[in-house]
TORTOR-256348 format. One record per residue: residue number from 1; residue in three letters; y, x, z of N, C-alpha, C in turn. Coordinates in steps of 0.1 Angstrom, whole numbers. Layout:
residues N
+-----+------+-------+-------+-------+-------+-------+-------+-------+-------+-------+
!  nr ! rest !   n.y !   n.x !   n.z !  ca.y !  ca.x !  ca.z !   c.y !   c.x !   c.z !
+-----+------+-------+-------+-------+-------+-------+-------+-------+-------+-------+
! NUM !  ALA !     Y !     X !     Z !     Y !     X !     Z !     Y !     X !     Z !
...
+-----+------+-------+-------+-------+-------+-------+-------+-------+-------+-------+
end
This chain:
residues 95
+-----+------+-------+-------+-------+-------+-------+-------+-------+-------+-------+
!  nr ! rest !   n.y !   n.x !   n.z !  ca.y !  ca.x !  ca.z !   c.y !   c.x !   c.z !
+-----+------+-------+-------+-------+-------+-------+-------+-------+-------+-------+
!   1 !  MET ! -1182 !   150 ! -1343 ! -1169 !   155 ! -1347 ! -1162 !   158 ! -1335 !
!   2 !  GLU ! -1155 !   169 ! -1334 ! -1148 !   174 ! -1322 ! -1133 !   178 ! -1326 !
!   3 !  ALA ! -1126 !   183 ! -1316 ! -1113 !   188 ! -1318 ! -1114 !   202 ! -1325 !
!   4 !  LEU ! -1103 !   205 ! -1332 ! -1102 !   217 ! -1340 ! -1103 !   229 ! -1331 !
!   5 !  THR ! -1111 !   239 ! -1335 ! -1112 !   252 ! -1328 ! -1108 !   264 ! -1337 !
!   6 !  HIS ! -1106 !   275 ! -1330 ! -1103 !   287 ! -1338 ! -1115 !   291 ! -1346 !
!   7 !  ALA ! -1127 !   288 ! -1341 ! -1139 !   291 ! -1349 ! -1140 !   283 ! -1362 !
!   8 !  ASP ! -1135 !   270 ! -1361 ! -1135 !   262 ! -1373 ! -1126 !   268 ! -1384 !
!   9 !  LEU ! -1114 !   272 ! -1380 ! -1105 !   278 ! -1389 ! -1110 !   291 ! -1395 !
!  10 !  GLY ! -1116 !   299 ! -1386 ! -1121 !   312 ! -1391 ! -1132 !   310 ! -1401 !
!  11 !  GLN ! -1141 !   301 ! -1398 ! -1153 !   298 ! -1406 ! -1148 !   293 ! -1420 !
!  12 !  MET ! -1138 !   284 ! -1420 ! -1133 !   279 ! -1433 ! -1126 !   290 ! -1441 !
!  13 !  LEU ! -1119 !   298 ! -1434 ! -1113 !   310 ! -1441 ! -1123 !   319 ! -1448 !
!  14 !  LEU ! -1134 !   321 ! -1440 ! -1145 !   329 ! -1446 ! -1151 !   322 ! -1458 !
!  15 !  TYR ! -1153 !   309 ! -1458 ! -1159 !   302 ! -1469 ! -1149 !   302 ! -1481 !
!  16 !  VAL ! -1136 !   300 ! -1479 ! -1126 !   300 ! -1490 ! -1126 !   314 ! -1496 !
!  17 !  ASN ! -1125 !   324 ! -1488 ! -1125 !   338 ! -1493 ! -1137 !   341 ! -1501 !
!  18 !  TYR ! -1149 !   337 ! -1496 ! -1162 !   340 ! -1503 ! -1161 !   333 ! -1517 !
!  19 !  PHE ! -1157 !   320 ! -1517 ! -1157 !   313 ! -1529 ! -1148 !   319 ! -1539 !
!  20 !  ASP ! -1136 !   323 ! -1534 ! -1126 !   330 ! -1543 ! -1132 !   343 ! -1549 !
!  21 !  LYS ! -1139 !   351 ! -1542 ! -1144 !   364 ! -1546 ! -1157 !   363 ! -1554 !
!  22 !  GLU ! -1165 !   353 ! -1551 ! -1179 !   353 ! -1557 ! -1181 !   342 ! -1567 !
!  23 !  ILE ! -1174 !   331 ! -1566 ! -1177 !   319 ! -1574 ! -1166 !   315 ! -1584 !
!  24 !  LYS ! -1154 !   315 ! -1579 ! -1142 !   310 ! -1586 ! -1140 !   317 ! -1599 !
!  25 !  MET ! -1138 !   309 ! -1609 ! -1135 !   315 ! -1623 ! -1120 !   317 ! -1624 !
!  26 !  GLU ! -1116 !   325 ! -1633 ! -1102 !   329 ! -1635 ! -1093 !   317 ! -1638 !
!  27 !  ASN ! -1098 !   307 ! -1645 ! -1090 !   296 ! -1649 ! -1091 !   284 ! -1639 !
!  28 !  ASP ! -1098 !   286 ! -1628 ! -1099 !   275 ! -1618 ! -1086 !   274 ! -1610 !
!  29 !  ASN ! -1084 !   262 ! -1605 ! -1073 !   259 ! -1596 ! -1075 !   266 ! -1583 !
!  30 !  PRO ! -1064 !   268 ! -1575 ! -1065 !   275 ! -1562 ! -1075 !   268 ! -1553 !
!  31 !  THR ! -1083 !   276 ! -1546 ! -1093 !   270 ! -1536 ! -1086 !   265 ! -1524 !
!  32 !  ILE ! -1090 !   254 ! -1519 ! -1085 !   249 ! -1506 ! -1096 !   246 ! -1497 !
!  33 !  GLY ! -1093 !   246 ! -1484 ! -1103 !   243 ! -1473 ! -1098 !   230 ! -1466 !
!  34 !  LEU ! -1107 !   221 ! -1463 ! -1103 !   209 ! -1456 ! -1112 !   208 ! -1444 !
!  35 !  ILE ! -1106 !   206 ! -1432 ! -1114 !   205 ! -1420 ! -1110 !   191 ! -1414 !
!  36 !  LEU ! -1120 !   183 ! -1411 ! -1118 !   170 ! -1405 ! -1122 !   172 ! -1390 !
!  37 !  CYS ! -1113 !   167 ! -1381 ! -1116 !   168 ! -1367 ! -1109 !   157 ! -1359 !
!  38 !  THR ! -1113 !   155 ! -1347 ! -1107 !   145 ! -1338 ! -1093 !   148 ! -1334 !
!  39 !  GLU ! -1090 !   161 ! -1332 ! -1077 !   165 ! -1328 ! -1074 !   178 ! -1335 !
!  40 !  LYS ! -1061 !   179 ! -1340 ! -1057 !   192 ! -1346 ! -1046 !   199 ! -1338 !
!  41 !  SER ! -1045 !   212 ! -1341 ! -1035 !   220 ! -1334 ! -1028 !   228 ! -1344 !
!  42 !  GLU ! -1015 !   224 ! -1347 ! -1007 !   232 ! -1357 ! -1005 !   246 ! -1352 !
!  43 !  GLU ! -1003 !   248 ! -1339 ! -1001 !   261 ! -1333 ! -1013 !   270 ! -1335 !
!  44 !  MET ! -1025 !   265 ! -1332 ! -1037 !   273 ! -1334 ! -1039 !   277 ! -1348 !
!  45 !  ALA ! -1037 !   267 ! -1357 ! -1038 !   270 ! -1371 ! -1028 !   281 ! -1376 !
!  46 !  LYS ! -1016 !   280 ! -1371 ! -1006 !   290 ! -1374 ! -1010 !   304 ! -1370 !
!  47 !  TYR ! -1015 !   305 ! -1358 ! -1018 !   319 ! -1354 ! -1032 !   324 ! -1359 !
!  48 !  VAL ! -1041 !   315 ! -1361 ! -1054 !   320 ! -1366 ! -1053 !   324 ! -1381 !
!  49 !  LEU ! -1046 !   316 ! -1388 ! -1045 !   318 ! -1403 ! -1034 !   328 ! -1406 !
!  50 !  ASN ! -1025 !   331 ! -1396 ! -1015 !   341 ! -1398 ! -1007 !   341 ! -1411 !
!  51 !  ASP ! -1002 !   330 ! -1415 !  -994 !   328 ! -1427 ! -1003 !   332 ! -1439 !
!  52 !  SER ! -1016 !   329 ! -1439 ! -1025 !   331 ! -1450 ! -1020 !   324 ! -1462 !
!  53 !  ILE ! -1022 !   330 ! -1474 ! -1018 !   323 ! -1486 ! -1028 !   312 ! -1490 !
!  54 !  LYS ! -1040 !   312 ! -1483 ! -1050 !   302 ! -1486 ! -1046 !   289 ! -1480 !
!  55 !  PRO ! -1046 !   278 ! -1488 ! -1043 !   265 ! -1483 ! -1055 !   259 ! -1475 !
!  56 !  ILE ! -1054 !   259 ! -1462 ! -1065 !   253 ! -1454 ! -1058 !   242 ! -1446 !
!  57 !  PHE ! -1064 !   230 ! -1446 ! -1058 !   219 ! -1440 ! -1068 !   213 ! -1429 !
!  58 !  ALA ! -1062 !   210 ! -1418 ! -1069 !   203 ! -1407 ! -1063 !   189 ! -1405 !
!  59 !  SER ! -1071 !   179 ! -1405 ! -1066 !   166 ! -1403 ! -1075 !   158 ! -1393 !
!  60 !  THR ! -1069 !   149 ! -1386 ! -1077 !   141 ! -1377 ! -1085 !   131 ! -1384 !
!  61 !  TYR ! -1097 !   128 ! -1379 ! -1107 !   119 ! -1385 ! -1103 !   105 ! -1381 !
!  62 !  GLN ! -1104 !    96 ! -1391 ! -1102 !    82 ! -1389 ! -1115 !    75 ! -1391 !
!  63 !  LEU ! -1116 !    63 ! -1384 ! -1129 !    56 ! -1385 ! -1130 !    47 ! -1398 !
!  64 !  TYR ! -1119 !    47 ! -1405 ! -1119 !    40 ! -1418 ! -1112 !    48 ! -1428 !
!  65 !  LEU ! -1116 !    46 ! -1441 ! -1109 !    53 ! -1452 ! -1096 !    47 ! -1455 !
!  66 !  PRO ! -1085 !    54 ! -1457 ! -1073 !    48 ! -1461 ! -1073 !    44 ! -1476 !
!  67 !  SER ! -1065 !    34 ! -1479 ! -1064 !    30 ! -1493 ! -1058 !    41 ! -1501 !
!  68 !  ASP ! -1059 !    40 ! -1514 ! -1053 !    49 ! -1523 ! -1038 !    50 ! -1520 !
!  69 !  ILE ! -1031 !    39 ! -1518 ! -1017 !    39 ! -1515 ! -1014 !    46 ! -1502 !
!  70 !  GLU ! -1021 !    43 ! -1492 ! -1019 !    50 ! -1479 ! -1021 !    65 ! -1480 !
!  71 !  LEU ! -1032 !    69 ! -1487 ! -1035 !    83 ! -1489 ! -1024 !    90 ! -1497 !
!  72 !  GLU ! -1019 !    84 ! -1507 ! -1009 !    90 ! -1515 !  -996 !    91 ! -1507 !
!  73 !  ALA !  -993 !    81 ! -1499 !  -981 !    82 ! -1490 !  -982 !    93 ! -1480 !
!  74 !  GLU !  -994 !    94 ! -1474 !  -996 !   105 ! -1464 !  -994 !   119 ! -1470 !
!  75 !  LEU ! -1000 !   121 ! -1482 !  -999 !   133 ! -1489 !  -985 !   137 ! -1493 !
!  76 !  LYS !  -977 !   127 ! -1497 !  -963 !   129 ! -1501 !  -955 !   133 ! -1488 !
!  77 !  LYS !  -958 !   126 ! -1477 !  -952 !   129 ! -1464 !  -955 !   144 ! -1460 !
!  78 !  GLU !  -967 !   148 ! -1461 !  -971 !   162 ! -1458 !  -964 !   172 ! -1467 !
!  79 !  ILE !  -964 !   169 ! -1480 !  -957 !   178 ! -1489 !  -942 !   179 ! -1486 !
!  80 !  GLU !  -936 !   169 ! -1482 !  -921 !   169 ! -1479 !  -920 !   177 ! -1466 !
!  81 !  GLU !  -929 !   176 ! -1456 !  -928 !   184 ! -1444 !  -929 !   199 ! -1447 !
!  82 !  ILE !  -939 !   202 ! -1455 !  -941 !   216 ! -1459 !  -929 !   222 ! -1466 !
!  83 !  LYS !  -923 !   214 ! -1476 !  -912 !   219 ! -1483 !  -900 !   221 ! -1473 !
!  84 !  TYR !  -898 !   212 ! -1463 !  -887 !   213 ! -1454 !  -889 !   226 ! -1445 !
!  85 !  LYS !  -902 !   228 ! -1441 !  -904 !   240 ! -1433 !  -902 !   253 ! -1441 !
!  86 !  LEU !  -906 !   253 ! -1453 !  -904 !   265 ! -1461 !  -889 !   267 ! -1464 !
!  87 !  GLU !  -881 !   257 ! -1466 !  -867 !   258 ! -1468 !  -860 !   263 ! -1456 !
!  88 !  HIS !  -865 !   259 ! -1444 !  -858 !   262 ! -1431 !  -865 !   273 ! -1423 !
!  89 !  LYS !  -874 !   281 ! -1430 !  -881 !   291 ! -1423 !  -872 !   303 ! -1420 !
!  90 !  LYS !  -873 !   307 ! -1407 !  -865 !   318 ! -1403 !  -870 !   331 ! -1408 !
!  91 !  PRO !  -862 !   340 ! -1414 !  -867 !   353 ! -1419 !  -872 !   361 ! -1408 !
!  92 !  LYS !  -882 !   369 ! -1410 !  -888 !   378 ! -1401 !  -879 !   391 ! -1400 !
!  93 !  ILE !  -876 !   395 ! -1389 !  -868 !   407 ! -1387 !  -878 !   419 ! -1385 !
!  94 !  LYS !  -876 !   429 ! -1394 !  -885 !   441 ! -1393 !  -878 !   451 ! -1384 !
!  95 !  LYS !  -887 !   457 ! -1376 !  -881 !   467 ! -1367 !  -882 !   481 ! -1372 !
+-----+------+-------+-------+-------+-------+-------+-------+-------+-------+-------+
end
């Protein structure tokens, strides 16, 4: 397992898009991609995925599995961070 690379993000986006177009059924939940790595880069993910509507997540790898309570707390924290970013997102100025 290594640090997150642009190739990892691109490959995951390819898999998610393929699954959506070829396998996913109309009533299925949205497809997500999950990448486990030793180091993640929010900036790299932002530019490689270019505000993609596909939910692709990169997270650092841990040597132990978190408990259900720890996992739920981390997911809630991430959801709150995403909501905050969406609420405070600067509008893009068109030229």
